[in-house]
N, C-alpha and C positions, 0 to 999 in steps of 0.2 A: 672440346679437347680430345684429340685422337686417342684411341685405346692402344695401349702398349702390348706388343705381341707377347712379351714375358708374362704379363698379367693373364692373358688369355690362355697361355700354355699352362700356367700354374693352376688356374681355375679348372681347366679340363682335367688335369691330373687329380686334383682334389675331388672332383665329381666322380671320377672312376674309383678312387679309394673309398669315398663315402658309400658308393653303391656296393662295393665288395663288403664293407662292414655291415651294411643294412639290407643285404639281399633278401633276407627272409621277410622283412617288413614290406618290401616292394611285392613280393609274392602274395602275402596275405591281404594287403590293402589296395593293391592295384591290379593283381592278376597278371602283370607283365613279367613274363619269364625270361625275356630277352634283354632285360635292362642293362645287364653287364655287357652284352654284345654292343648295345647302342653306345654305352660309354666308351668301349674299346674303339668304336669307329670314330668317335669324336677325337680321341687322343691320336689315332692313326692320321686323321685329316690334318691335325695340327703338326704332326711330324712330317708329313709330306710337304706342307707349306714352308715349314721353317727349321726342321731339325734333321732332315735326311743327310745332310753333309757333315754331320758332327760326330759320327761314330768314332770313338777313340780306340782303335785297334791296339795301338802301342800301350795302352793302359791296362790291357787285360791278358797280354801274352797270347796263349793259345786257346783261351776260354771261348772267345767268339767263334773262331773256326770250329771248335768242338760243338758248339751250340748249333752252328750251321749244318754240321754233319749229322747231329742228332735230329734236326728238323727234316733233313732229306730222308733219313732213315725212317721217320715217322710216316712220311708220305708213301714211301716204298711199301712198308708193312701194311698200311691202310689199303693199299691197292691189291697187294699180292695175297695178304691174309685177312680177308674180309668175312667176318661172321655174318654181318648184314650191312648193306650200304649206309643205312642211317646211323647205326652204332659206330661204324668206322669213321664216318664224316664227323660225328659229334666228338668222338674220342680224339682224333687228330686236331680238330678245332681247339679243344681245351688245351692241348700241349702247345700249340702255336700261339693261341691268343694270349695266354698269361705270360709266357716267356718273352715273346716278341713285343707285346704291349709294354711290359716292364722295361725293356731295353729302350724302346722308343721314348717312353715317358722320361727316363733319366736324361736322355739327350735333348730334351726340350728345356731343361733348367740350365741357366747360364751363370747364375751367381750363387755363392755360398748362402746368401740370405734366402734364396728360393728353396734350397734344400732344407734349411732350418725350419722354414715355415711348413714344409711338407711333413717333416718329422714331428713338429709340435701339433699339427693337425691330426696326425695318426695317434699321438698321445691323447688328445682331448676327446676324439671320437671313440677311442678305445676305452677310456674311463667312462664315458657315457654308457657304452654297451655293458660295462661291468656293473654299473649302478642299476641299469635295467634288469640285469640278471639277479641282483639282490632283491629288487622289487618282485620279480617273478617268484623267488623263494618264499618271501614274507607273505605275499598275497595270492599264492597259487590257488587257494581254496575259492576266491572270489573273482579272479581275473577271467575275462572271456577266453575261449579257445584260441582266438586269433592272436592273443598275447602270451599264450602258453606254449604254442608249438607252430612250426611252419606247416602249411597245408600238406606237403608231401611227407612230413615226418610224423612222429608219434610223441605223446607225452611220456617222458621217461621217469620211472620211479625205481627206487631200490628199497630192499627190506633192511630195516635197521631197528633193533630193539623191539621186534615184534610188530612194527608198524611201517607203513609205506612212507618213504621220504621222496619228495620231489627233487629231481635233478635239473638244475637250471640249464637252459640251452640258448638263451638270448636270441631266439628265433633263427638259429642255425639248424642244419639238417638233424643234428643230434647233439648230445652233451659232449661227445668226444671232439667234434669239430669246434664247438664252442670253447672247450679247454685249450685246443691248439691255438685259437685266435688269442685267448687270454695270455698264454705263455708268450706269444709274439709281442703283445702289448707290454707285458712285464719286461721283456728284454730291452725295449726302447725306453721305458720309464726308469728302470733300474740303472741302465747305462748313463742316462742323463744325471741321475743322482750322483753316480760315481765321478763323472767328469766335472760337473758344474757345482757340486756340493749340495748339502741338504737344505731343505726349507720345509716349513710346516705343510705346504700344499703338496710337495712331492712325497713326503712321508705318508700323508693321508691317502694319496693316490695309490701308493704301494699297498697299504692296508686294504683298500677297496679291491684292488686287483687280486691280491692273494685270497681274500675272503671269497670272491666270485670263483676263483679256481677251485677252492676247497669244495664249494657247493655243487660243482659239476660231478664230484665223487669220482674223478678220474685219477687212478693211481699213477699212470704214466705222466700225466700233466703236472701233478703235484711234485713228483720227483724231478720232472723237468724244470720246475721253478728253482729247485736247489742247484740243478746242473747249470742253468743260465747264471744264477748268482755267483756260483763258484768260478765259472769261466771268466766272467767279467771282472770279478775281484782279483783274479790271478794276474790280469794284465794291467791293473792300476794299483796293486798293493804297495808299490814304491811310494805312493803318495799317502801321507799322513791323513789328509783329508778324506781320501778314499777309504782308508782303513776305518776311520771313525764312522763314515756313512755306512759301510758294510756292517760293522758291529751293531749300529742302531737298527739297521734293517733286519739283521738276523734275530736281534732281541725281539723286535715287533713280531717277526715270524714265529718265534718260539712262544710268545705270549698268546698270539692268535691260536696256535696249535693247542696250547693248554686250555684256553678259554672255550674253544669249540668242543673240546673233549669233555669238559665239565658241563656243558650246556646240552647234555643228552645227544651228543653228536659223535660218540665213540665208534660209530659204524665205519667212519673213514679210516680210523686207526686200524680197525680189524681188517678192512680191505687192504691197507698197506702191508699188513702182516700175513695176508692170504687166508684169513679165517672167515668162517661163516658159510652157510649153505649156498647162498646166492653167489658169493665170490668163488667158491669151489666149482659150481656149475659153469660160471663164466669162464674160468680158466680151462676147464675140460673142453667146452665147446670151441674156444679159440684154438687150443692145441690140436684138436681134431681137424678143423678147417685148414690150419697151416700144413698139417701133414698131407692132406689131400692136395693142397696148392703145390707143395714141393714135388709131389709125384707128377702132377700135370705139367710143371715147369720142366721136369726131366724129359717127359714125353715130347714136349714142344719147345725145346730150349732155344731153337734158332729164331723162329718168328712169332712164338707165343700162340695163344689160342684164338686171338681175335681182338683187334682194336676196339676200345670202347665198351668191352663186355664185362668189366669188373668194377667200374666206377659207380658213384652214387646215382647217376642218371641211367643206369643199365638194369632197372628192376625187371625189364622184360626178357632179360637174357636167361636162357636155360642152362648156360655154362658158366654162371657166376660162382666161382669156387671159394672165394674169400671176401670177407667184409672188413677185417682188421689186419692191417699190415701193408703199408704203402709200397714197400719194396717187392712184396709178393705180387701186388697188383701190377706194378711196372713190368715185372718179369713175365707175368702171364699175358699182358697186353702187348709188350714190345719185344719179348724174347730176351735172352740173357746178354747177347752182344751189345744191344742198344741200351739196355739197362746199365751195363758197365760203362758205357760212354757217358751217360747222364751222371752216374756216381762219380766218374773222373771229373766232370765239370764242377760238382760240389766239392771234391777233394782239392782241386786246384784253387777254387775260390777260397776255401778255408786256409790254404797255404798263403794266398795273397792277403787275407785278413790278418793272419799272424804277422806277416812282414810289415804291413802298414801300421799295426799296432806298435811294433818295435821301432819303427823308422820315420815316424812323422811327429810333428810338434803342434799340429793344429787340434784344438779341443773338439772342434766340429767333426773332423775326420775320425778322431778317436771315438767320439760318441756313436756315429753311424756304424763304424766298424765293429765296436763292441756289440751293438744290437744285431748286426748281420752274423757275426761269428757265433755268438751264443745261440741264436735262434736257429741258424743253419745246422749247428752241431746237434741241437735238440731234435730237429725233424729228421736229421740223418739217422740218429740212434733210435728215436721213437718210431721210425718208419717200419721197424721190425716187429713192433708190438701193437701199434696203434694206426688208425686210419685217417687221422686229421690231415696229414699232408696230401691225401688224395682229394680233399675238398677244394672246390674252386676258390673259396674265401682265403684259406691258408696258402694255397699254391700261388694265387694272384698277389697277395700281400707280400709273400716272401720274395717273389721276383721283382716287385716294385723296389723294395729296399735293397736287394742285392744288386740290381742294376744301377741304383743310385750310388752304391758304394764303389762299383767299378769306376764310376766317373767322378767320384768325390775328390780324388787327389788333384784333378784338374782345377777344380773351383777352390779347393782347400789349400793349394800350395804344392805344385810340382807333381810329375808323373810318378807312377810306382813301377819300378823295375825289379821284379821279384824272380 
């Protein structure tokens, strides 16, 4: 029986997504650091063979032309403003790889069923990652190092109630990246709950996701969960079923908040309130680095300080000015003009998401658009305070689902003219 091309394409995309979610496991247990690049080449090969003629320019307005302009700008800056050839090449590769592979992957899917399978796969692997994070927290005292942190990272602790508390990282670079991935998973899971109604499995999954997010001790991410929930609820509130689902989810969230507080976990609440010595020190350090970054952006506003110098893979850079704040990183690496082009891409995408939510009747399109809209809004805002959007896992996952949404109206019923 011949193998269908659709099955091959879908499998290639699932492999790419699986590797993005489990990149730290591959680093720790195989030592293969280019595994994402290998998966990207597989998706690229599938696109060359069968998807290169399906780019739906009409469905995205000026978004694709702006992405093309952005990519051209990345190449020019990598050549003209090169701090080191290796860093410039790696930095440019990251921007190209995750944006373009996301777009290629979306155009390998021909049926609504394919899109739904991909989203369901993201849900399931995301829940598995969150469960692993809970295992990390409960058994951190006995787990081996290769299950507690990725090789290039460190074990993260915070001070709470006079004792060290382990921050889960799910084998991502750090707990902040982990929290960003969890917020992304929450946007997909919560959107499905709103669109298709509640079930015991979905409610249990939400509790697992929220608990895992809590145990990263990331203030930005926990507030991000509330932002995502509010945005998604806003666009489905006309549905009574959606209202009931949201009320149940918020009630579970409140119960979990109270339960964790009474289980000697009030440190998170003090972090949310900005209290405690460790939190004050963290705020001070982040504020000082952002001040330095802003001064360097003013000095190098046109072309930045050098491609690839501010990211997670640039530990050898002597001009890495900031570690927390994706938009500062973009401005330092790309310069302000190109950063504004990228911000415009996200802004127009959000405009398209809002239009699609108001003008389509397909539950599937509503689901994927809710997830895209809420998670994009979160990373857009959180990019001023957190570094999760810099990481390859978050950046890659966001562009997979965003590009899928660009094309979702074609398979879900009609083009989007916004």
